[in-house]
N, C-alpha and C positions, 0 to 999 in steps of 0.2 A: 503492497500500500504506499502510494507516495505520501508529502509529507502537507501538509498546509501552503505551502507557498514552495510552489519548483523547487527552488535557490538552496532547501532545508532538507528537499529528497536524500540527496546522496549520503549528508549527515546522519540523517533518521534510519537509513537502510545501512550503517555501517554501525551506529546499537546493539540497531534491531536483531544484527547474524551476534555482534558481541552477549548481547546478553541468551540471543537462543542459547550460544557457547556453556553460558553459563550456568544457566539453567536447567541443560540436562546435566549437568556433571551435581546438579543441588538436587531434579528430583533422585540419585543414588545416593543420596545421604538418604533416605529411609529403608533404605536394606541394608546397609551401613552400620552403622550405630543403633545398638535396643540401648543399651541404657544414657541415663537422661544427662549424665555429666559430661560421654563421651558426647551426643548429639550435639549439647550447648559450644562445648568448642570447638563441632565442623561448622557449627552455623557461623560463628566469628569467625569462622577461616575464610567461610564461606562467603563472609561479608566482606572481609578482606581483603579477597581475589577477587570478587564484584567492581569495588575499587577502586582498585586498581585497574583491571585490567575494560574497565567499561566506562568509568567513572565521567575520564575526560572527555567518553566518543558524548553521554550522555548528559556535560553541563554545552559541548558546544554548537553539541543539539538543540539544547531551552535560549539560550544566546540565537540564532536565532530562528526559533520557533517563537520564542516572544517579540521580535523586534516584527516580526510579520503582525504578530494580535496587537501590539501597539499602531501598529501602519493601516490596519487594514479597522479604528477601532473599536476592537475588539473585547480589551477591558471590562467595559460596562459590565459589557452584557456578563461576561464571565462574572464577573463579581453577582451581577446580581441572579444569581444561578447559582453559586456558592449557598446565599443570603439565605437564601431561596430554598431550598435545601444541601446545606452541605452535610452529608456523608460524615461524618460525625466517630463513630464507629461502627466497624463490620457489621453485626446487625440490621447497623441503622436499612439500609437500603432493602431488606430481608421483612421487616417489617410493614420497614416505606409502602412497601408493590404487595401486602397482603393482601 
């Protein structure tokens, strides 16, 4: 899928590919760690790997995307939508859609 702003599409695709590679490794954790301490250590390691491998790509894409949002004057609409339905909890979406 392309980005909202065509000039951001290469950054988005680069980030998406990085995230997908990382996420496949992340999903493998469920089979590898059975105790909670081991799982917590593995989760922390995966968080660091994500930040190291994909963090710069995410930041670059966000900078580009935010410029496009500002240029198209979409920020007030996004802010209004967030105020109307902030989705502050994981269960918020489930509760709102029932």
